VOPAGU-2260 file (C-alpha; in pm, 1 decimal, decimal comma):
REM VOPAGU-2260
SITE   aa  ch    i         X         Y         Z
SITE  MET   A    0       8,4      -5,0       3,8
SITE  ALA   A    1     135,6     338,4     -92,6
SITE  THR   A    2     234,4     562,4     186,3
SITE  PRO   A    3     107,0     928,0     192,1
SITE  GLU   A    4     447,6    1052,7      90,0
SITE  SER   A    5     485,0     822,0    -205,8
SITE  ALA   A    6     127,3     902,1    -314,4
SITE  MET   A    7     192,4    1272,4    -308,9
SITE  ASP   A    8     525,5    1230,1    -492,5
SITE  THR   A    9     332,3    1027,6    -762,5
SITE  LEU   A   10      71,0    1294,4    -794,5
SITE  LEU   A   11     331,8    1570,3    -836,4
SITE  GLU   A   12     503,9    1365,5   -1091,1
SITE  ILE   A   13     189,8    1305,6   -1290,2
SITE  MET   A   14     134,4    1674,7   -1286,2
SITE  ALA   A   15     481,2    1754,5   -1413,8
SITE  ARG   A   16     434,6    1487,5   -1688,1
SITE  LEU   A   17      99,1    1644,6   -1792,1
SITE  ARG   A   18     291,1    1978,4   -1840,9
SITE  GLU   A   19     592,3    1847,1   -2033,5
SITE  PRO   A   20     614,1    2071,3   -2353,5
SITE  GLU   A   21     673,6    1774,0   -2601,4
SITE  THR   A   22     476,2    1481,8   -2456,6
SITE  GLY   A   23     231,1    1642,1   -2216,3
SITE  CYS   A   24    -144,7    1686,4   -2238,5
SITE  PRO   A   25    -246,0    1954,9   -2488,2
SITE  TRP   A   26    -525,0    2077,2   -2260,6
SITE  ASP   A   27    -308,5    2097,6   -1943,5
SITE  LEU   A   28     -35,2    2268,2   -2136,9
SITE  LYS   A   29    -271,1    2554,2   -2230,4
SITE  GLN   A   30    -379,1    2632,8   -1877,9
SITE  SER   A   31    -273,2    2925,4   -1657,7
SITE  TYR   A   32    -343,7    3045,5   -1305,2
SITE  GLN   A   33    -629,7    3251,0   -1441,6
SITE  SER   A   34    -789,7    2975,1   -1650,7
SITE  ILE   A   35    -808,1    2716,6   -1380,0
SITE  ALA   A   36    -925,0    2953,1   -1108,9
SITE  PRO   A   37   -1291,5    2896,8   -1185,4
SITE  SER   A   38   -1238,4    2524,7   -1163,4
SITE  THR   A   39   -1083,7    2574,8    -820,0
SITE  ILE   A   40   -1395,4    2748,7    -704,6
SITE  GLU   A   41   -1617,0    2477,0    -854,4
SITE  GLU   A   42   -1416,4    2200,0    -688,8
SITE  ALA   A   43   -1434,6    2378,0    -351,5
SITE  TYR   A   44   -1813,6    2389,5    -382,8
SITE  GLU   A   45   -1834,3    2024,8    -480,9
SITE  VAL   A   46   -1654,5    1938,5    -157,8
SITE  VAL   A   47   -1895,8    2146,5      41,5
SITE  ASP   A   48   -2188,9    1996,2    -137,1
SITE  THR   A   49   -2083,2    1628,5     -52,3
SITE  ILE   A   50   -2030,4    1733,2     315,0
SITE  GLU   A   51   -2365,0    1891,4     337,5
SITE  ARG   A   52   -2531,7    1586,0     181,9
SITE  LYS   A   53   -2325,1    1360,2     416,9
SITE  ASP   A   54   -2194,4    1181,6     108,3
SITE  TYR   A   55   -1880,0    1058,1     260,8
SITE  VAL   A   56   -1834,8     796,5      -1,0
SITE  HIS   A   57   -1768,2    1068,6    -263,7
SITE  LEU   A   58   -1609,2    1313,5     -31,5
SITE  LYS   A   59   -1262,8    1141,1     -69,4
SITE  GLU   A   60   -1296,8    1179,8    -452,9
SITE  GLU   A   61   -1401,6    1548,3    -434,9
SITE  LEU   A   62   -1115,1    1623,2    -195,3
SITE  GLY   A   63    -871,3    1456,6    -435,0
SITE  ASP   A   64   -1003,5    1686,9    -711,9
SITE  LEU   A   65    -955,2    1992,0    -491,6
SITE  LEU   A   66    -592,3    1871,4    -400,9
SITE  PHE   A   67    -522,3    1843,9    -775,6
SITE  GLN   A   68    -599,7    2208,1    -806,8
SITE  VAL   A   69    -327,6    2288,4    -556,3
SITE  VAL   A   70     -81,3    2068,3    -731,1
SITE  PHE   A   71    -164,4    2236,8   -1061,3
SITE  TYR   A   72     -88,3    2579,7    -922,7
SITE  ALA   A   73     232,4    2443,1    -770,0
SITE  GLN   A   74     348,5    2311,2   -1100,4
SITE  LEU   A   75     274,0    2648,8   -1266,0
SITE  GLY   A   76     459,3    2828,4    -996,8
SITE  LYS   A   77     761,8    2590,9   -1027,1
SITE  GLU   A   78     776,6    2649,4   -1404,8
SITE  ASP   A   79     754,9    3024,2   -1357,9
SITE  GLY   A   80    1013,1    3021,1   -1072,5
SITE  HIS   A   81     763,1    3169,1    -816,5
SITE  PHE   A   82     720,4    2874,4    -573,9
SITE  THR   A   83     705,2    2498,3    -540,3
SITE  PHE   A   84     474,7    2257,7    -372,7
SITE  GLU   A   85     733,7    2229,4     -94,6
SITE  ASP   A   86     723,3    2607,5     -54,4
SITE  ILE   A   87     339,7    2594,1     -22,3
SITE  ALA   A   88     359,6    2314,0     228,5
SITE  ALA   A   89     626,9    2491,5     428,3
SITE  GLY   A   90     432,4    2817,6     424,7
SITE  ILE   A   91     123,2    2667,1     572,1
SITE  THR   A   92     327,3    2473,2     821,1
SITE  ASP   A   93     500,2    2791,7     951,0
SITE  LYS   A   94     168,2    2976,7     966,5
SITE  LEU   A   95      -0,5    2696,2    1173,0
SITE  LEU   A   96     291,2    2672,6    1409,3
SITE  ARG   A   97     284,0    3064,7    1447,8
SITE  ARG   A   98     -90,3    3090,9    1496,3
SITE  HIS   A   99    -119,0    2818,6    1761,7
SITE  PRO   A  100     117,1    2921,3    2046,4
SITE  HIS   A  101    -130,4    2755,9    2281,2
SITE  VAL   A  102     -29,7    2416,9    2132,5
SITE  PHE   A  103     331,3    2496,8    2006,7
SITE  PRO   A  104     456,7    2761,8    2257,6
SITE  ASP   A  105     794,3    2798,1    2093,6
SITE  GLY   A  106     657,8    2798,7    1741,7
SITE  THR   A  107     818,8    2461,5    1671,3
SITE  LEU   A  108     682,1    2123,0    1614,3
SITE  GLU   A  109     873,4    1979,7    1907,6
SITE  SER   A  110     753,3    2226,2    2165,9
SITE  ARG   A  111     448,5    2143,5    2382,8
SITE  VAL   A  112     246,2    2331,4    2642,0
SITE  ALA   A  113     246,1    2209,4    3004,2
SITE  PRO   A  114     -26,7    1954,4    3057,9
SITE  ASP   A  115    -183,4    2162,7    3333,6
SITE  LYS   A  116    -207,9    2480,0    3112,3
SITE  GLU   A  117    -564,3    2541,1    2992,0
SITE  PHE   A  118    -695,9    2792,0    2742,4
SITE  THR   A  119   -1051,0    2897,8    2695,4
SITE  GLU   A  120   -1207,7    2916,9    2353,9
SITE  ALA   A  121   -1242,0    3298,0    2406,3
SITE  GLU   A  122    -865,3    3328,9    2485,7
SITE  VAL   A  123    -774,4    3122,6    2185,4
SITE  LYS   A  124    -992,1    3333,4    1953,1
SITE  GLN   A  125    -860,7    3660,8    2089,4
SITE  GLN   A  126    -501,2    3536,8    2042,9
SITE  TRP   A  127    -578,4    3413,9    1695,4
SITE  GLU   A  128    -708,2    3752,0    1602,7
SITE  GLN   A  129    -412,2    3935,3    1748,1
SITE  ILE   A  130    -174,4    3722,8    1551,0
SITE  LYS   A  131    -368,1    3774,3    1237,2
SITE  LYS   A  132    -375,2    4151,2    1295,0
SITE  SER   A  133      -2,8    4143,8    1321,0
SITE  GLU   A  134      27,9    3948,6    1009,0
SITE  ARG   A  135    -200,7    4196,2     816,0
SITE  SER   A  136      15,2    4483,3     943,1
SITE  GLU   A  137     334,7    4311,0     818,2
SITE  LYS   A  138     170,0    4275,7     471,4
SITE  GLY   A  139      91,2    4644,0     469,9
SITE  HIS   A  140    -290,8    4604,3     532,0
SITE  LYS   A  141    -343,6    4894,8     771,5
SITE  GLY   A  142    -724,3    4912,4     760,2
SITE  THR   A  143    -958,6    4675,1     944,3
SITE  LEU   A  144   -1116,5    4570,2     620,8
SITE  SER   A  145    -827,8    4628,6     376,2
SITE  ASP   A  146    -744,3    4258,4     323,6
SITE  VAL   A  147   -1091,0    4117,9     295,9
SITE  PRO   A  148   -1073,8    3977,3     -62,6
SITE  ALA   A  149   -1286,5    4163,3    -313,6
SITE  ALA   A  150   -1318,6    3843,9    -516,8
SITE  LEU   A  151   -1503,7    3658,3    -246,4
SITE  PRO   A  152   -1865,9    3561,6    -333,3
SITE  SER   A  153   -2076,8    3843,8    -216,1
SITE  ILE   A  154   -2248,1    3662,0      72,7
SITE  ALA   A  155   -1913,3    3539,8     204,9
SITE  ARG   A  156   -1760,6    3890,6     169,1
SITE  ALA   A  157   -2044,7    4062,1     340,1
SITE  TYR   A  158   -2020,9    3813,9     639,0
SITE  LYS   A  159   -1646,3    3861,1     657,8
SITE  LEU   A  160   -1666,2    4245,1     643,9
SITE  GLN   A  161   -1939,1    4237,9     915,5
SITE  GLN   A  162   -1728,6    3987,5    1128,4
SITE  ARG   A  163   -1408,2    4209,6    1095,5
SITE  ALA   A  164   -1594,6    4525,7    1180,6
SITE  GLY   A  165   -1735,1    4360,4    1482,1
SITE  LEU   A  166   -1397,4    4271,6    1615,8
SITE  VAL   A  167   -1323,6    4649,4    1657,6
SITE  GLY   A  168   -1654,8    4721,3    1831,3
SITE  PHE   A  169   -1868,9    4827,0    1518,4
SITE  ASP   A  170   -2156,8    4582,4    1589,4
SITE  TRP   A  171   -2497,0    4531,9    1740,6
SITE  PRO   A  172   -2476,8    4381,5    2099,3
SITE  ASP   A  173   -2732,0    4105,6    1994,3
SITE  HIS   A  174   -2968,8    3996,0    1721,8
SITE  HIS   A  175   -3261,1    4214,2    1839,7
SITE  GLY   A  176   -3102,1    4531,1    1714,1
SITE  VAL   A  177   -3025,0    4365,7    1381,5
SITE  SER   A  178   -3389,5    4242,5    1347,1
SITE  GLU   A  179   -3511,1    4596,9    1412,5
SITE  LYS   A  180   -3264,1    4721,8    1149,5
SITE  LEU   A  181   -3398,7    4464,2     901,3
SITE  ARG   A  182   -3744,6    4585,5     944,1
SITE  GLU   A  183   -3630,1    4943,7     886,0
SITE  GLU   A  184   -3438,9    4829,1     566,8
SITE  VAL   A  185   -3747,7    4644,3     433,6
SITE  GLY   A  186   -3958,1    4960,2     487,1
SITE  GLU   A  187   -3701,5    5166,8     290,6
SITE  LEU   A  188   -3706,6    4902,3       8,6
SITE  GLU   A  189   -4085,8    4925,8     -18,5
SITE  GLU   A  190   -4053,5    5304,4     -47,6
SITE  ALA   A  191   -3793,0    5266,6    -313,5
SITE  ILE   A  192   -4020,8    5020,5    -504,1
SITE  ALA   A  193   -4313,4    5255,7    -469,6
SITE  SER   A  194   -4103,5    5543,2    -621,6
SITE  GLY   A  195   -4009,8    5327,9    -917,3
SITE  ASP   A  196   -3649,5    5442,2    -894,9
SITE  LYS   A  197   -3448,6    5138,3   -1002,1
SITE  GLU   A  198   -3123,5    5272,2    -870,9
SITE  ALA   A  199   -3283,1    5330,2    -530,7
SITE  MET   A  200   -3436,0    4988,0    -543,8
SITE  ALA   A  201   -3108,0    4823,7    -607,6
SITE  ALA   A  202   -2945,0    5012,8    -324,1
SITE  GLU   A  203   -3214,2    4937,3     -75,4
SITE  LEU   A  204   -3236,1    4572,1    -176,6
SITE  GLY   A  205   -2854,7    4542,3    -125,6
SITE  ASP   A  206   -2887,1    4701,7     215,1
SITE  THR   A  207   -3165,4    4452,8     305,0
SITE  LEU   A  208   -2953,4    4154,3     191,1
SITE  PHE   A  209   -2660,1    4288,3     380,6
SITE  CYS   A  210   -2873,0    4319,0     701,3
SITE  LEU   A  211   -3018,3    3963,5     648,3
SITE  ILE   A  212   -2653,9    3832,7     636,2
SITE  ASN   A  213   -2578,4    4033,4     957,9
SITE  LEU   A  214   -2878,9    3868,9    1122,1
SITE  ALA   A  215   -2753,4    3523,7    1017,9
SITE  ARG   A  216   -2409,8    3605,4    1169,2
SITE  HIS   A  217   -2568,6    3709,6    1503,3
SITE  LEU   A  218   -2769,9    3378,5    1504,9
SITE  LYS   A  219   -2448,8    3195,2    1432,7
SITE  ILE   A  220   -2597,1    3056,2    1101,4
SITE  ASP   A  221   -2388,0    3040,5     789,8
SITE  PRO   A  222   -2604,0    3236,0     539,9
SITE  ASP   A  223   -2452,2    3064,9     235,1
SITE  SER   A  224   -2523,8    2714,4     385,5
SITE  ALA   A  225   -2872,1    2819,2     471,8
SITE  LEU   A  226   -2942,9    2942,7     123,1
SITE  ARG   A  227   -2795,6    2635,5     -38,4
SITE  ALA   A  228   -3022,2    2413,0     185,4
SITE  CYS   A  229   -3311,0    2642,8      78,4
SITE  ASN   A  230   -3216,7    2584,8    -292,6
SITE  ARG   A  231   -3224,2    2210,5    -227,8
SITE  ARG   A  232   -3572,1    2222,4     -65,5
SITE  PHE   A  233   -3699,7    2442,0    -340,5
SITE  THR   A  234   -3574,2    2201,8    -609,2
SITE  GLU   A  235   -3712,6    1892,4    -431,5
SITE  ARG   A  236   -4052,0    2053,7    -381,7
SITE  PHE   A  237   -4067,8    2188,2    -740,2
SITE  GLU   A  238   -3972,9    1850,3    -880,9
SITE  TYR   A  239   -4253,4    1691,4    -675,5
SITE  LEU   A  240   -4497,8    1954,3    -801,9
SITE  GLU   A  241   -4392,8    1892,3   -1161,1
SITE  GLY   A  242   -4407,2    1530,1   -1120,7
SITE  GLU   A  243   -4763,3    1542,3    -980,7
SITE  LEU   A  244   -4873,8    1767,6   -1259,3
SITE  ASN   A  245   -4708,1    1534,1   -1522,4
SITE  ALA   A  246   -4905,2    1245,5   -1365,6
SITE  ARG   A  247   -5226,1    1447,7   -1449,5
SITE  GLY   A  248   -5103,7    1508,4   -1803,6
SITE  LYS   A  249   -5018,7    1874,1   -1730,1
SITE  SER   A  250   -4719,8    2100,4   -1744,6
SITE  PRO   A  251   -4665,4    2388,6   -1496,7
SITE  GLN   A  252   -4752,8    2634,4   -1770,3
SITE  GLU   A  253   -5106,5    2461,1   -1802,4
SITE  ALA   A  254   -5188,3    2471,4   -1425,1
SITE  ASP   A  255   -5323,8    2768,5   -1246,1
SITE  MET   A  256   -5158,3    2902,8    -926,3
SITE  ASP   A  257   -5420,0    2758,8    -692,5
SITE  GLU   A  258   -5344,9    2407,2    -812,5
SITE  MET   A  259   -4970,0    2471,1    -790,8
SITE  GLU   A  260   -4998,3    2612,8    -447,3
SITE  LEU   A  261   -5192,1    2314,6    -327,3
SITE  LEU   A  262   -4925,3    2075,0    -465,2
SITE  TRP   A  263   -4647,2    2291,7    -311,3
SITE  GLN   A  264   -4809,4    2255,5      28,5
SITE  GLN   A  265   -4840,6    1881,2     -16,9
SITE  ALA   A  266   -4466,6    1874,8    -118,2
SITE  LYS   A  267   -4376,9    2055,6     211,9
SITE  VAL   A  268   -4556,0    1795,7     408,5
SITE  LYS   A  269   -4434,9    1494,0     215,2
SITE  LEU   A  270   -4083,7    1610,6     199,4
SITE  LYS   A  271   -4058,7    1746,8     550,9
SITE  GLY   A  272   -3723,1    1697,4     712,5
SITE  ARG   A  273   -3537,6    1651,7     380,5
């Protein structure tokens, strides 16, 4: 049976062979950091999807696909003289040792904390944020929000911006204030809709969505996961509705809203818990 080290070496060798100018794969040879970036995002979401569906049989495969993305970037970096896979591994190793002084007190793998030394979750979190703040400063990121990636999906970025602002005290004390603010934003959205001003509607809708994400954060619910779960429920219920209509020799276009609403409510009962 292959060891983790030999399996990793084999994977790196395969990647190198795929990129050999004379005998490599034509598709792989055409790729760049930019061209495979969308695939990286897709593979990451496929990992998340299998986890949320508790499909552990396929999780190993999806994690392998995601690992291959890292290996691909490592090969490109090696060819361009920017970095190697070993550099990537060494970088994350150093970062983990540095960010966990409550486990590695001297910042080395050999160091250990005293068995009787205990840290609370709050202490660990505060320490983590202080270390990250120091790292951001070393990278030249002076503002609280300056290093929140603009390329993050909008829901994730809104959550991160709110979380980061909360660390410096710009936050509601609890979810009640956020709920009240949400009602205020919905009222402003309704006013914008009544005015017919598209620009105002877009702005107020954005404020409402931002506030909803903030409410999710205060309730300790991941808004992206919640929305994906909602998407799955909607898909299952609509497929039930469509199947029932097909059994009656109808399509959704041929049914009225009353009939579809009745089937939708049936779907909610029959598929409850899914």
